[in-house]
C-alpha positions as protocol buffer text, in pm:
chain_id: "A"
residue {
  index: 1
  type: MET
  ca { x: 0 y: 0 z: 0 }
}
residue {
  index: 2
  type: ASP
  ca { x: 146 y: 337 z: -96 }
}
residue {
  index: 3
  type: PHE
  ca { x: 108 y: 661 z: 99 }
}
residue {
  index: 4
  type: GLN
  ca { x: -186 y: 792 z: -107 }
}
residue {
  index: 5
  type: GLN
  ca { x: -382 y: 471 z: -56 }
}
residue {
  index: 6
  type: LEU
  ca { x: -308 y: 487 z: 314 }
}
residue {
  index: 7
  type: ILE
  ca { x: -441 y: 844 z: 336 }
}
residue {
  index: 8
  type: ASP
  ca { x: -750 y: 745 z: 138 }
}
residue {
  index: 9
  type: SER
  ca { x: -820 y: 466 z: 389 }
}
residue {
  index: 10
  type: ILE
  ca { x: -816 y: 700 z: 693 }
}
residue {
  index: 11
  type: THR
  ca { x: -1162 y: 748 z: 841 }
}
residue {
  index: 12
  type: PRO
  ca { x: -1264 y: 1053 z: 1046 }
}
residue {
  index: 13
  type: ASP
  ca { x: -1241 y: 838 z: 1363 }
}
residue {
  index: 14
  type: ILE
  ca { x: -885 y: 730 z: 1280 }
}
residue {
  index: 15
  type: TYR
  ca { x: -795 y: 1091 z: 1199 }
}
residue {
  index: 16
  type: GLU
  ca { x: -920 y: 1211 z: 1540 }
}
residue {
  index: 17
  type: SER
  ca { x: -737 y: 925 z: 1710 }
}
residue {
  index: 18
  type: LEU
  ca { x: -412 y: 1018 z: 1536 }
}
residue {
  index: 19
  type: LYS
  ca { x: -450 y: 1383 z: 1633 }
}
residue {
  index: 20
  type: LEU
  ca { x: -514 y: 1290 z: 1996 }
}
residue {
  index: 21
  type: ALA
  ca { x: -217 y: 1054 z: 2001 }
}
residue {
  index: 22
  type: VAL
  ca { x: 16 y: 1323 z: 1865 }
}
residue {
  index: 23
  type: GLU
  ca { x: -119 y: 1582 z: 2112 }
}
residue {
  index: 24
  type: ARG
  ca { x: -76 y: 1353 z: 2412 }
}
residue {
  index: 25
  type: GLY
  ca { x: 236 y: 1171 z: 2295 }
}
residue {
  index: 26
  type: LYS
  ca { x: 81 y: 830 z: 2355 }
}
residue {
  index: 27
  type: TRP
  ca { x: -161 y: 589 z: 2195 }
}
residue {
  index: 28
  type: PRO
  ca { x: -510 y: 531 z: 2340 }
}
residue {
  index: 29
  type: ASP
  ca { x: -378 y: 218 z: 2517 }
}
residue {
  index: 30
  type: GLY
  ca { x: -119 y: 433 z: 2699 }
}
residue {
  index: 31
  type: LYS
  ca { x: 193 y: 328 z: 2505 }
}
residue {
  index: 32
  type: LYS
  ca { x: 427 y: 616 z: 2425 }
}
residue {
  index: 33
  type: LEU
  ca { x: 468 y: 720 z: 2059 }
}
residue {
  index: 34
  type: THR
  ca { x: 817 y: 682 z: 1921 }
}
residue {
  index: 35
  type: ALA
  ca { x: 970 y: 973 z: 1731 }
}
residue {
  index: 36
  type: ALA
  ca { x: 907 y: 790 z: 1402 }
}
residue {
  index: 37
  type: GLN
  ca { x: 545 y: 717 z: 1492 }
}
residue {
  index: 38
  type: ARG
  ca { x: 489 y: 1082 z: 1583 }
}
residue {
  index: 39
  type: GLU
  ca { x: 646 y: 1199 z: 1256 }
}
residue {
  index: 40
  type: HIS
  ca { x: 444 y: 957 z: 1042 }
}
residue {
  index: 41
  type: SER
  ca { x: 123 y: 1037 z: 1228 }
}
residue {
  index: 42
  type: MET
  ca { x: 176 y: 1410 z: 1173 }
}
residue {
  index: 43
  type: GLN
  ca { x: 239 y: 1351 z: 802 }
}
residue {
  index: 44
  type: ALA
  ca { x: -84 y: 1150 z: 780 }
}
residue {
  index: 45
  type: ILE
  ca { x: -279 y: 1421 z: 965 }
}
residue {
  index: 46
  type: ILE
  ca { x: -150 y: 1694 z: 733 }
}
residue {
  index: 47
  type: ALA
  ca { x: -219 y: 1486 z: 420 }
}
residue {
  index: 48
  type: TYR
  ca { x: -571 y: 1403 z: 543 }
}
residue {
  index: 49
  type: ASP
  ca { x: -631 y: 1772 z: 618 }
}
residue {
  index: 50
  type: LEU
  ca { x: -532 y: 1873 z: 264 }
}
residue {
  index: 51
  type: ARG
  ca { x: -791 y: 1638 z: 115 }
}
residue {
  index: 52
  type: HIS
  ca { x: -1082 y: 1659 z: 357 }
}
residue {
  index: 53
  type: ILE
  ca { x: -1069 y: 1967 z: 582 }
}
residue {
  index: 54
  type: PRO
  ca { x: -1137 y: 2331 z: 482 }
}
residue {
  index: 55
  type: GLU
  ca { x: -822 y: 2544 z: 491 }
}
residue {
  index: 56
  type: ASP
  ca { x: -927 y: 2756 z: 789 }
}
residue {
  index: 57
  type: GLN
  ca { x: -994 y: 2443 z: 1000 }
}
residue {
  index: 58
  type: ARG
  ca { x: -669 y: 2256 z: 930 }
}
residue {
  index: 59
  type: VAL
  ca { x: -410 y: 2171 z: 1191 }
}
residue {
  index: 60
  type: GLY
  ca { x: -163 y: 2456 z: 1227 }
}
residue {
  index: 61
  type: TYR
  ca { x: -372 y: 2711 z: 1036 }
}
residue {
  index: 62
  type: ILE
  ca { x: -288 y: 3072 z: 1119 }
}
residue {
  index: 63
  type: PRO
  ca { x: -530 y: 3329 z: 979 }
}
residue {
  index: 64
  type: PRO
  ca { x: -376 y: 3619 z: 786 }
}
residue {
  index: 65
  type: LYS
  ca { x: -345 y: 3947 z: 968 }
}
residue {
  index: 66
  type: LYS
  ca { x: -587 y: 4213 z: 863 }
}
residue {
  index: 67
  type: LYS
  ca { x: -448 y: 4561 z: 827 }
}
residue {
  index: 68
  type: THR
  ca { x: -666 y: 4799 z: 1022 }
}
residue {
  index: 69
  type: GLU
  ca { x: -472 y: 5108 z: 927 }
}
residue {
  index: 70
  type: PRO
  ca { x: -169 y: 5194 z: 718 }
}
residue {
  index: 71
  type: CYS
  ca { x: 173 y: 5196 z: 878 }
}
residue {
  index: 72
  type: ASP
  ca { x: 201 y: 5573 z: 857 }
}
residue {
  index: 73
  type: THR
  ca { x: -68 y: 5704 z: 1092 }
}
residue {
  index: 74
  type: ASN
  ca { x: 51 y: 6063 z: 1051 }
}
residue {
  index: 75
  type: LYS
  ca { x: -73 y: 6110 z: 697 }
}
residue {
  index: 76
  type: ARG
  ca { x: -37 y: 6451 z: 546 }
}
residue {
  index: 77
  type: SER
  ca { x: -359 y: 6643 z: 517 }
}
residue {
  index: 78
  type: ASP
  ca { x: -322 y: 6671 z: 140 }
}
residue {
  index: 79
  type: HIS
  ca { x: -294 y: 6285 z: 116 }
}
residue {
  index: 80
  type: SER
  ca { x: 8 y: 6311 z: -114 }
}
residue {
  index: 81
  type: ASP
  ca { x: 268 y: 6039 z: -125 }
}
residue {
  index: 82
  type: GLY
  ca { x: 556 y: 6273 z: -206 }
}
residue {
  index: 83
  type: PRO
  ca { x: 859 y: 6340 z: 12 }
}
residue {
  index: 84
  type: GLN
  ca { x: 782 y: 6463 z: 359 }
}
residue {
  index: 85
  type: PRO
  ca { x: 1021 y: 6697 z: 544 }
}
residue {
  index: 86
  type: LEU
  ca { x: 1172 y: 6572 z: 869 }
}
residue {
  index: 87
  type: LYS
  ca { x: 1075 y: 6747 z: 1192 }
}
residue {
  index: 88
  type: TRP
  ca { x: 1358 y: 6752 z: 1443 }
}
residue {
  index: 89
  type: GLN
  ca { x: 1268 y: 6742 z: 1808 }
}
residue {
  index: 90
  type: SER
  ca { x: 1497 y: 6853 z: 2087 }
}
């Protein structure tokens, strides 16, 4: 069985079980995950997510930041983008 077939055979219950095992670091029977098992489980979770889960609900999703205002909050009153003289403060 190749990797794609393996991902296709994952059910939602298996997916949730894999996620829980990776989060806790142990299988449901209490046995600790090895480093290889953790790595392979994470790869399976990510691959399953890509096929079955909407982007904003995937593991590790970080929503993009929304700009509320431009970086320069001291806009010139004439709204021009030309050079602006420096104002020295003492």
